[in-house]
C-alpha positions as MATLAB code, in Angstrom:
seq = 'MEHINGGHIALGFVGFLFLVLQVWWISLTLKNGRNERFDVNLNQTNEIKKRLEKLFYS';
ca = [
      39.476   83.873  103.901;
      40.192   82.950  100.214;
      42.261   80.193   99.181;
      45.931   80.969   98.987;
      47.549   79.758   95.844;
      50.968   78.081   95.985;
      52.313   80.584   93.375;
      51.425   83.536   95.666;
      53.456   81.917   98.527;
      56.434   81.269   96.218;
      56.292   84.876   94.867;
      56.002   86.288   98.388;
      59.138   84.192   99.467;
      61.112   85.336   96.347;
      60.162   88.938   97.040;
      61.323   88.624  100.694;
      64.542   86.933   99.834;
      65.089   89.743   97.184;
      64.424   92.441   99.858;
      66.919   90.718  102.355;
      69.636   90.335   99.794;
      69.170   94.194   98.697;
      69.523   95.345  102.329;
      72.620   92.953  102.878;
      74.269   94.293   99.565;
      73.586   98.007  100.427;
      75.018   97.663  103.942;
      78.076   95.904  102.489;
      78.621   98.496   99.846;
      78.178  101.326  102.439;
      80.777   99.622  104.744;
      83.285   99.302  102.006;
      82.875  102.894  100.823;
      83.560  104.043  104.401;
      86.724  101.919  104.638;
      87.858  102.981  101.189;
      87.480  106.636  101.955;
      89.479  106.159  105.272;
      92.325  104.493  103.179;
      92.315  107.346  100.729;
      92.470  109.984  103.412;
      95.245  108.175  105.216;
      97.195  107.962  102.065;
      96.689  111.693  101.377;
      97.717  112.388  104.810;
     100.968  110.408  104.414;
     101.765  112.162  101.108;
     101.138  115.661  102.669;
     103.341  114.654  105.652;
     106.197  113.605  103.423;
     106.041  116.619  101.357;
     106.075  118.848  104.351;
     109.073  117.071  105.911;
     110.813  117.431  102.527;
     110.014  121.057  102.482;
     111.160  121.816  106.058;
     114.205  119.530  106.255;
     115.720  120.346  103.041;
];
């Protein structure tokens, strides 16, 4: 087996850390996107409900 240089170990560690942070960031972004879409849909539903109530009860 060849001699492993300390620079190779450091580069591997930085690459691994980068990969872990990317996975964490992507999962966080997807989770926030789902919550945001739910809030938008809920707000739109409430607006539609108010318009319909105004239309029917006027």
